[in-house]
N, C-alpha and C positions, 0 to 999 in steps of 0.2 A: 504494500500500500504506500502511496505517495503522500508525504507531508504537504501541507498547504490546503488539503481538503478540509471540508467543513464537517465538524462533529457536533451534534446537539445532544446534550445529556438531559434526561428527564429526572429531575429531583436532585436536591443539593444535600442529601445525606453524605456522610463522610466517604462512602463508596463512590458516589458521583463526583464529589469534589476532588478526591485523589486521582481518580481516572482522568478527569478533565485536566488537572494540573500536569500529570505526566505527559499527556498527549500535547498539551499546549507547549510544554518544554521541548517537545520534539517537532514543533513547527505546524501542528494542526491548528486550524481555526476552531476554537471551542466556544460554545455557548451553553450555559447551564440554565435550565428553566425550572424555577421553583414556584409552586402554587401559593405558598404562604408568604406572609410579610417578613418572617424571619427565616434565614437560611439555617441549614445544619441538621435537619431531621431530629434524631435523638439528642443532638448536641444543643438544641434550643434551650434557652433559659427564659425566666420571667422575673419580674420585680414586684414585690409586695412589701409595704412598710419600709421602703428604701433598702431592702435586702434582696440579693440575687439568689434565685433558686434554680438548680439544675433540674431538668425534666426527665432525663434518661441516663446521663453519664455521671456517676458519683465518684468513681475512681478508676484509674487505668493502670495496667501493668506493662512490663517490658520496656520501661523507660530509664533504667539504670544505664550508665555509659557502656556502650558496646553491645547492648541487647537489641533484639529485633526491631521493636518499634522505635527505639532511640535512633537506630541507623537509618530507618526509612524516613523518619521525620527530619533527620539531618540532610538526607538526600533531597527532600522536598523543600528544604531551606526554611523550615518553620520552627525547629526545635529551640533555637537560641532565643526566640521571642516569646516562648511559652512561659507563663508565670505559674509555677507549680509548688506544691508542698508535699514532701515525701512523708508517707505515713509511718507510724510507729514501727521501728525495725523489729521490735519484739512482739508486736501484735497488730499487724495491719488488719487482720480480721480476728474477732472474738466470737466463738460459737458457744451458746448457752442452751443446754438441752432441758427438757421438761423435768427430768429427774434430778436436776441440780448440778450435773457434770458441766464444767466449763473448761475450755481449752483455747489457746491462741495460736494463730498462724504467724510465723516470723519470716522476715525477708532474708533470703539466702538459704540454701538447702541445709547447711549445718544448723543454722538457727531454727529453721522450720522443723527439722527432726528433733532437735533438743527440746523445744517447747512441747512437742507432742509427748516426748518421753517423760517430761516432768509431770504431765497429767496422767500418763499411762506407763508407770515405771515397770510394770510386769510384762509389757509388750514391746520392749526395745527392739528385739529381733524382727518382729512383725513390722514395726515402723521403718526399719532399715530396708526391708524388702519392698514396702510400699513406695518409699522415696525412690528406690532404684527403678521400680516399674514406671513411675511417673516420668522420670528422665529418659528411660528406654523408649517409651512410646513416642516421646517428642522427636526422637531421632528418625522416625519413619516418615517425617513430613519435611522434605528438603526446603521448600520455599519458606516455611516457618523459621527455618534456620538460615535463611538468606543464601540458599543454594538452589541450583536448578536440578541437580540430581545427587543421589547418594547411593552407596553400596546396598543399603537396605532402605526400602521405601514402601509406602502403603499400596502402590500400584502393583508391585510384584508380590507383596505380602498382604493381600486383601484381608487376610484373617484378622489383622489388628483392628479393622473397622467393625468386626463382628463379635466384639467382647463387651459385655455389659459392665457398667461402672460398679453398681452395687454388687453384682454377682462376682466380679473379679476380686473386689476387696474382701468379700466373704470367703474367697479361696485363700486369701493371704493372712487373714486373722479371724479368730472366732470371737473377738471382743466387739460386740455390736455398737457400743458407745464410741469406740475408736472409729469405726466405719462412719458413724453419724457425724462425728466431729470433722473428719476429713471431707465428707460430702456436705457439711453444714452450710457452705457457701453456695449450695445448689441454686438459689435464686439468681445467681449470675448466669445460669444457663438453663433454668427451669428444669432441674433434674427430676427424673421420674424412674422409680424402680421398675425394672423390666423393659425399659425403653432407652434411656440415655447411655450412649457408648462410653467406654472408659477413655478413649482417645480424646473426647471432648473435654472431659474433666482434666486430663493430663495437660492438654494444650493451654487451657484457660488458667488452671492453678499454677502451672509453671510460669506463665507470664507474670502473675502477681508476685510469685516468689522472687522473680528477677527484677523487682523494683516497682513498688506500688505508690501512686501519687494521686493527690487531689488537685484540681485546677482552681486557682485563686479567682474568685468572682465567676466561676462556672466554666464549663467545657466549650461554650460558644466561641471562646477565643481561638480554638482550633479551626472552626469553620471560617471565622473572619480572616485568619492568616492564610488559609488555603485560597479563599476568594481573592485576597490581595495579590497572592503569587500568580493566580490565574490571570489577573488583570496585567500584571507586570510582563507576562508572557503573551500578551495580545488577545487574551480571551475575555469573556465577561460572564457574570452571574446576574440573571434577571429575576426579580421577585414579582410576586403576584401574577405569575404566568402559569395558569393551570392548563396543562395539555388535555384536550378533550377528544381529539381525533387525529387522523393522519391522512394525507393524500399519497396514493401509490401510483407508480408507473406500470406499464404493461408487463414488465419483468418481475413485478411483485416487490420491488424495492420501495422504501419510503422516500418520497420526494420532499415532503414538508410536514411539519407538525402544526396543528391548529390549536390555538388557545381559546379559553372561554370568552376572552374579550374580543375575539375575531382576528387577532394578529396571527400571522403565519411565519414559520421559520424554515427556510429551505435547508437541506442537509445532504451530505454524501453518505453519512453514517449516523446512526442513533444508538446511544447507550442508555438503557433504562435502569435507573437505580430503584425503581418501584419493585414491590414484591412480584415475583413471576406471575402469580395468579391475577394480580391487578393489571399487569402489563398485557396479558392475554385478553382480559376484559376490555381494556382501553382500545387495543388495536383490532379486536375482533377474532373470535374463535376460529372463523373460517380461514384465517390467515395462517393457522398452525395445524399441524397434523392432529387428527382427532385423538389418537392414542396419547400424544404428548399433552394436549390440552386437558384431557380427562385425568391423566396421571397427576398433573400439577394441581388441578382443581380439587382432587380428592385427598391431597396430602394434608395430614393434620398439622396444625401450627402450635407453637408453644403457647402456654397460658398467658392471659392478660393480667393486669395488675391494677390495684387501687393505690394511689399515692396521696399522702397527707404531708403538707408543708407547714411547719410550725415556726412562727416568728416569736422570739423569746423576749421576755423582759430583760432590760439591760443588766449585765453583770450578775446573773442568777445561776446559770448552768456552766460549770467549767468546761472548756473546750476539750473534746476527746478526739485524739488523733488515730482512732481505730474505728472500724465498722463492726456493728453488732448484728449477729444473726441469732435471734431468739426464737426458740420453739416452745410451744405450749401443748404439744402432742408428742407421743412416742413414735408416731408414724410419719417421720419427717419427709419421706420421699413418696408417699402415697398420694393418690388423687383426691385431695381434700380442698377443693378450690371454690366450693359453693358457699353462699351465705347461709349461716346456720346459727344456732344459739351459741356454739363454741367458736365462731369465726371472730377474729382471725386466729389461725393456729400457727402462724409464723409472722414475724416482723423483721425487716431489714432496716436498720437505723444508721444514718450517716449524718455527720455534722457538715454543714456548708462552711467553706473557708473563704474569707474575704481579706482585703488588704488591711482591714481593721482588726482581724482576729488575732488575739493575743492570749490572755488568760481565760477569757470566757467565749462561749459560742453565741453567735447572734441568731442562728436558725438551724433547724435540723429537718431532714427529710426522712420519711418512713414509707416503705413499700410493703404491700401485702398481696399475695395472690388473690385474684377474684375473677370468676368466670364471666365472660362477656354476656352470657345469656341472662345474668342477673339484671341486665339493662336492656333486654330485648324490647321492652315497652317503648323505648326511645331510640331504637336502632335506626329508624329512618330519618331522624333529625341530624342536622349538621350545624356545628357551632364553632367557628374560629374567628380570629380577628378579621379575616377577609370576608367570611360568610357569617353574619351575625344572626344565626338561627335562634329559636326560642324553645326552651324545654319547660315542661309543666312544673308546678310547685312540688309535685310528688317526687320528681327527680332530685330536687334540692333537699327535700326531707330525707330521702334515702341516703344521700351523700352525708348529711349531718349525722345520721344514725351510724354510718360506717366510721366516720371520724371519731365519734364518741367511743365506739367499740375499740378502736385502735388506741386511743388515749388511755382507756382503762387497762389495756394490755401493757402499754408502756409504763404505767404506774407500778405494775407488778415488778418490772425489772429495773426501772429508774425511779425509785420512790421519791415522791414529792415533785415530779416533773410537771404534773398538771397545773400546779400553782405558778409555774414559771412561764407558761404559755401566754403570750399576749394575744395572738390571733392564729387561727388555723385556716388553711386553704386546701383544696383537694382536687384531684383529677381522677377520672374513671377510665375504664377500657374504651369507652366511646370517645372521650377526649383524645386519647392516644391514637385511636383510629383516624380521627378527623385531622390531626396535625401531622401524623407520620405515614398515613395511608397503608397500614398493615391490616390484613383481614382480621376482623373481630378483635382489634386492639392487641394482637399478639406482640409480646415483648421482643422476641428473638426470631420471628419468622418461622420457617419450616422446622418441625421437630425432628432432629436426627434420631434414628432408630437402629440399634445394632442388629436387629433381626431383619431389617429391610434396607440394607445399605445402598443398593443400586437405585431403589425407588426415590430416595431422598437426595440423590446427587443431581445438581443443576449445572448444566454446561453454560459457559458464557455465550456460545454461539446459538442462534435460533434458526427456525425454518424460514424466517424472513431474512433474505440474504444480507442486508445491511443493518440488521438489528442485533445488538449485543446486550448482555445483562451484566450487572455488577451489584454490589451490596452484600448484605449479611448472609444471603442464602447461597452464595457461591462456595465459600470455604467454611467459615463459621462466623458467628456474630460478634458484636462488640467492636470497639475501636480498632483493636488489632486484627480481628478476623475480617472485618469489612475492608480494612486497608490492604491486607494480603489479597483479598478477593479483587480489589481494584488493580493490583499488580497483574493478576491473571488476566483480567479484562484488557488491560493496556497491552499485554503481550500479543494480542491479535493485530496490533498496529505497529509496534516498535520492536527493536531487537532485544529480546529478553536477556541475552548474555551481557550486552552492553549496560543495561539498566542494573542488573544484579552486580556486576563488577563495580559500578559507581557506588551502589549502596554499601558494598563490602568495604569500601575505602574508609568508612566511618566506624572505627573500632574503639 
């Protein structure tokens, strides 16, 4: 493919922005079309009570010097301008089980293992085996390690994709509390017993062990820096440009994209950062092979979430530089996502960090699983800054009920916290669906399943000759996963060896 051609990217999530920047750096004319007022997808933030809240990204791994995301961000020329705070080296995550067992995850493998051994002194050998397995599984994914190929890889050893996380750990230890503590950060990938592969746990957990950070004043700075670099390389990111259809030529290629305001954008190629199911719906099922469209449409997605954002009274809650995963049930990886008398049965709590953060926290965010169907009454409504739809009083009443339930749970693990809350705000699975365009508000897109590995694999190439996919469904989700997925997408247009060699220079 020749540089100088025009590529239009649908969606400004990190996958779309990274793909766009790489291609702009290689001479392509890049336009990114974003339907919302704010760019960034899950990187979006919002402000309440003069405090910034992250909507989706609360901390990121792989950012210590020489690690994978560090090197990619250096190549993209954004790392040096990021304002970050490294999480507690001895406890970037703290897992608290229903039976009172508490354990922390430390940065660095020696630290990680030692802190687990402090909580489980009778399982030291098991912990060593588990740590070895996590590291071993990561070696099967070359691009994750900034390599194009390796002696052992998941393509030639497909069996590594077919190992269940819970099941594999149960083979390595008979201490169920140890298993729960290691898998306690499961809300990072919506872990499910009998479904989630071990390699997903290994790749994600490894990245956080290799350097966990919060972003000062929110993760939106990543999106802003990527947009700035796209502009410096001759491209542009356009907001409030919701793509609603496309014009095709006789060969079946997309000639232009049509936005809701009537504007059209001619293109040689299109990259969609939307969920594959949404991409098919946008461009028409008849443009794709029936078997492919049926497979993608039938794939289960990860669970949705309810988020509560707490603005705190000044100087009341000491800042905590760890993330808390609290469980109120023994069944931590079972399908318990519906609203009930015992909901929520899990909370993920993270303190926001701002330039003013010193001894005390200004605000915290709390995430709980909650099934999209709990909001099916309002599923046809849309409400964003761009589309100011209306939802009934019953919707707000249900939200307030959920907020109160979460606050009561927090009070159990953070005694006295309710008295420190100035104001609370919340978002639902429908909110997430409206802003990020994932089916049913799914947090992480398509659910990886170790029993159906081929079914859940999504190729960057599509049956529309000039349409390519990017985003969290290509490799895996999160900042790191979507960024690596963007590399894979860009390799359809640029020399992959040259790009990887440049990234490897930053060690």
